[in-house]
N, C-alpha and C positions, 0 to 999 in steps of 0.2 A: 506467435503469433506468425503468419500467413505473410507471404510477398506482397500476396494479393491487397490481403489491409492492409501493407508497405505502402503502398501503392495508390491506394485508396486516399493517402492521406491521415493519416495515423500513425503515430510514429510506433518505433518497435525498441524506442528504451528511453528511459527516463520516467517519472512520475507521470505524465499523462499516455502511457502507454498500457495505462492498468485499466486494469475493468471496474468496475464500481465494485462487485463483490471482492477486487483484490484488496482495491481502497478500504475497502470497509475492514478487511481480516487485518490489514496493516494497522489498522489505529486503533483495531481491540488489542491485538501483540502489543503496541506501544502502551498502550494499558496494564497493562502487565498480566493479559488475561491467555492461560493456556489452552491448545488447540481444543481441547474437550469445550472448557468455558467458550470458546468460540463458535464452537459448531451449534454449542446448544441456545446460541444468543441471535444465534444467523439461520437457524434449523439448517442445517447441514450434517453429514459426517465429521468426525475429528480427520477421519484421512482425506474429506475434501480440502480441508483449511490444508494440512500438510501438502496437497497438489497445487493451491493458490499460492502459498510460502514458496516452493520450488516453480512455479515460476517468478514468481515476484525478485526475487533475490536475482537471478540472472538481469531481470530488465532494469532493475536500477544498482547492479554492480555492486552488489551485496552480499558476504557468506556467512550472516548470522541474524536472529532474531533482536539481539542489542543492536547492532548495526542501523535497523530497520525500524526499532524503536525509534532511538536518537536522530536517522531522518525524521521521520512524522514529527515529534516532538519539535524539531529545528525549523520544519515548516508551516508546523502549528503557529509558535512565535514570532517565526517572520513576515506569518500573515498579520498574526494580532500587531505588529508594530505599525505594517502600511496601513492598515487601516487605522490606527491609531494619528499617523500623521496626517491622513489626508481628511480626519474627523475636525482635526487642528485646525 
């Protein structure tokens, strides 16, 4: 992410800093898919998937696919719980 993008109000760190494609890749990683499988699902090269992961990890302060999967799952559970609380 460039400094210009950060100045325009886009965060440079955290979940909100991810692009739509990066979020899709992260969700598929959490589903246990390989780069090759993710690439086939999103119509991109497995190398492009790797590039997305290379950018995702520092944005989220992570170092592995396992950490990424855990974060995505935790966010999903928290989101579901907050939705259920509001609905109650």
